[in-house]
N, C-alpha and C positions, 0 to 999 in steps of 0.2 A: 766876269759878267756882273752887271749891276744887280743889286739885290731885288730891285723892282722887276727887272726883266726876268729873273729866275722865278720869282713868285708868279708872274703871268704865265710862264711856261708850265709850271707845276699845276696851275688851275686848269689850263687847257688839257693837260694830260689826264687829269682826274675826270674832267667833263667827258672826254672821249672814251675811256675804258671803264669807269666806275659803274655805269648803268647795267652792264652785263654781269658783274660779279655777284651782286646780291641775288639775282634771278637764278643763277646756277646753284648757288648755295641752298636756296629754298627748295629746289627740286631734289637735291641730294638729301636734304633734311626730311622732305616729305616721304621719299622712298624709305628712309631709315625708320620713320615712324610706322609705316605700313608693315614693314618687315618685323618690327618689334612686336606689333600687335598680333601678327600671324604666328610667330614662333615663341612668344613668351609663355613660360610655364604657368605664370599667375593669371594670364588672360587667355582663355581658350578661344580658338577661332570660331566665328559664327558659321553655322552650317549653311551649305548651299541649298537653296530651296528648289531642288529638282524633284521629279516625280518619285524617285527612289526614296529620298529623305522624307517627302511628304507621306508616302505609304508607311514608312517606319513610324512617323509621328502618330498616324491614324491607328496603327496596330497597338502602339503603346497606350493610346487612349482607350481602345477596346479592351485591352488587358486590365486596365485600371477599373473599367466599368464591370468587368466580369468578376473581379476580386471583391467587389462590394458584397457584404453579407446579405443573404436573402432574408426576407421577413419571416420570423418564426412566431407562430401563435403561442400564447401562454399555455402551459401544460394543462390538459383537460379541456381546452377550447378547440373549436374546429374552424379553420380558415381555408376556404376553397377558392380556386381560380376559375372554376366554372361560373358562368353568369347566373344559371339557374340550377338548383340542386334540391333533391328530396331524398330523405331516408326515412322509411317507415316499416313497421312490422307487417306481417301477412294479415294481421287482424285490422290494420288500418291506423294503428297508433303512430303518430308523427314523432320521430326522434330528432329530426333536423330538417329545416327547410330554408331555402334562399330563393326568393323571387319565383316561387313554385307556381304561381298563378299566371305568370307572363306567357303569352301565346307567341310561339315562334316556329320557324321551319324545323322539321325533325329529321331531314335527310333519310338515311337508310334504316333508321328505327322503324320506318314504314313497313319494312319487310316482315316484321312480326305479324302485322295485320294481314299482309299478303299470304303468309303461310297459313294463318287460321282460316281464311276464306277458302283457300285451296282444299284444306283438309275437311272443312265443314261440308263441302260439296260431295264428298265421298267418291271422288274420281279415281280411276285406275292409276295407281302410282307407278305401274310398270309400262304404261303407255308411252310410246316414243313421241317426243315433240321436237320441233326444229327451230333453230335460231334463224330469224329472217332479217331483212333490211328494216322492217318495222321495229325491231328491237334495238336498233342502233340510235342512240340519243345524240343528235348532232348539235344541240344548242350549247353543250358544254364539252370541253376537251376531256372526255372520260375514256378510260382504257378498259379493254376486256380481253380475256384470253379465249373467249368463245367466239370463234369466227362465224360469219354468216354461212349457213348451210350445215352447221354442226348439229348432229342428232344425238339426243340423250333422253333418258327416261324422265318422267315427271318427278320421280323420287330424287334422281341425281340433280335435277334443276333446283329442287327445293333445298337440297343439301348445300349447293354452291351459293344460293341466294342467302341462306342463313349463316353459313360458316365463313365464306369468303366475300360475302356481299356482292356477288356477281349481278350486275344490273340487267344484263341481257337475259340471264336465267329468270329473274323476277318478271321481266317484261313478257317473256315467252309464256310463263305460267298464267299471266293475266289474259293473254291473247287466246290461249287454248282452253279458256273457261267457257262453259255452255252459255251462248249468247254473246261471246266475244268480250273485248276489253271494256266496252261501255257497261255491260252487265256486271262485270267484275268490279268496277269502281263503285257502282251502286251497292253491291254487296258489301264492299269495304265500309262505306259510310253507314249502311244499315247495321252492320256489326258494331261499329263504334257507338252508335246511339243505344244499342241494346246493352252495351257495357256501361252506359252512363257517362260517356266521354263527350260532354257538352261543348267543349272548346276545341274539338278535333274535326278536321276536314281533309279528305283525300281527293286528289285529281288523277293519280296514276300509281302503279304498284311498286316503283323502284325507290322513290325518295329523291330523285334527281331534281324534281320540281320544287321550288321554294313555296309553292302553293299548298303543299302538304304540311299542315300546321297542327300544333297541339301545345299542351303545357305539361309540366312535370306531374301534376296530380292526375291528369288524364292518362299519361303514359304509364303511371304506376298501376292503373287499372288494367291496361293492356298487357303489361308484364305478368300480372297475376293470372289473367285469363290464359295467356299463352303458355304459362307454366303447367297448365292442366293437360297439355298435349304432349304425350311422351316423345313423339317424333321431333317436335320442335325443341324440346329439352335436349334430346340426343344430338341432333344436327347442329344446334347453336353452340354446343360446348365441345364439339369434336376438334381436336388440335390440328389435324391435317388429314388429307385423304388423297390417294392416288387414283386418278380417274382415267380409265381406259377408253379412249375414243375409237380406236381401231387397233389393229395388230402392230402398227408401227408408231402409234402416238399415245404415249402415256404422260399425263401431266400431274404434278403434285400441287395441290391447293392447300393454303394455310388459313387458320382462323385469324380474323382481323383484330381480335382482342388478345393482347399480349399476356394478360393475366390468366388466360386459360392454362398455360403451361406452368404457372407458378404453383408449386406444391402447397404453399401456405393458404391458398384460396380454395374454398368449397363453393363452386358456382353451379347453380341449377339451370339457369338460362342466361343467355347473353346476346347482346346485339350492339354493334357500333354503328356510327353514321358520320358522314361529313359531306357538306357542300359549303361553299364560302358563306352563304347566307345563314347557315345554321351553326357554323363552327364545329368543333369536335364534340360528338355526343356519345354517350354510353348508357345503356340500361342493363341491369343485372338483377337476378334473384340469387342471393347467396346467404351462406350461414356465417355470421360474424359474432364472435363472443358467445357461441352456442345459441344464437338467436337467428331464425330465418328472417331476412329483411329484403326489401326492394330498394335498389339504388337507382336514381335517375340523375344524370349529369348532362346538362345542355350548354352549348356555346362555350366550350372550354378553349382557352387560348394556348396554342402550341401543340406540337404533334404528340407529346407524351403526357400532357397535363391532365387529361381525363383519367389515365391510369394512375398518375400521381395523386389526384384527388381521391380516387377510389382507395388507394393505400392509406391516405390520411384519414379517411372515414374508418377504415379497418383499425388503425391505431387508436383512434378516438373511441371506437366501440369497445376495444379491448381494455382501454383505460377506464371507461365508464362502467363497463360490466365485466369485471375481472372474473375469469374462470377459476373456480376453486375445486378441490377434490369432491365437494358436495354436489356441485352442479355440472361437473365434467361428464360428457356423454360416454357411455360404456359400449 
């Protein structure tokens, strides 16, 4: 065969078969590259972003946030998470204050005034009162263990209002006041004025309304006044009580202040409160570092931060006023 003819045949062969050869080689090479990236020990595979892996990533982020150290105040100083706070002696000497003049809703701290107005009226504490539909507050999703139709003594209603912050019990106390609920609210505001609570106003006896307002200074006056009532001191600091409603129904109610069961605390009077507009609130009369003091904490963030703030105050007091053998009570 002539060399020219052979060359032409060779070119025709290459033109016919050659275009497919590189394409197949590239595919094989591409698969090899993917497999290498997937199984290589030095290059870990990228995670598949499905819901399971996304949740794992979120959980890792949450754990990292949780592990961050919390702010710690310098030793001897006092840092509280409550928006408003006040610590003062029974004589009125201010030991600590934070936004204590700010007026805000006070939630169930209201019930201390409710209790004083009931006791001031000199009503029969053994008289039976009944929970009615009028005592059901429907504007908020509140819960109560006192069903409509429940009958209990005025004394038991006062106990449940102070110890367990039962709203229906407080409402029933106001309704069964001479002259009804309207007269009761007038008596509340009259009492607050008599105590010098110039920034305080009440519209109902439970504290569920955000229109019940005051500030830390006014509430300290209310705490000191309420502490003069032995029954308020006794009921507000009772840890728990079994209430017999009938022969078949006995219910145990607990104090809303977790510090009541803490043996390191000497608490003379206590009341907690919470609605969204007020935040977590707590008022107490207690003995700290051998000093009787009033503590007012308003708008605290978190379920346990009001108790946490109270413990921080206790630690701060003990650091500031150390108890020695000379001043330790005998």
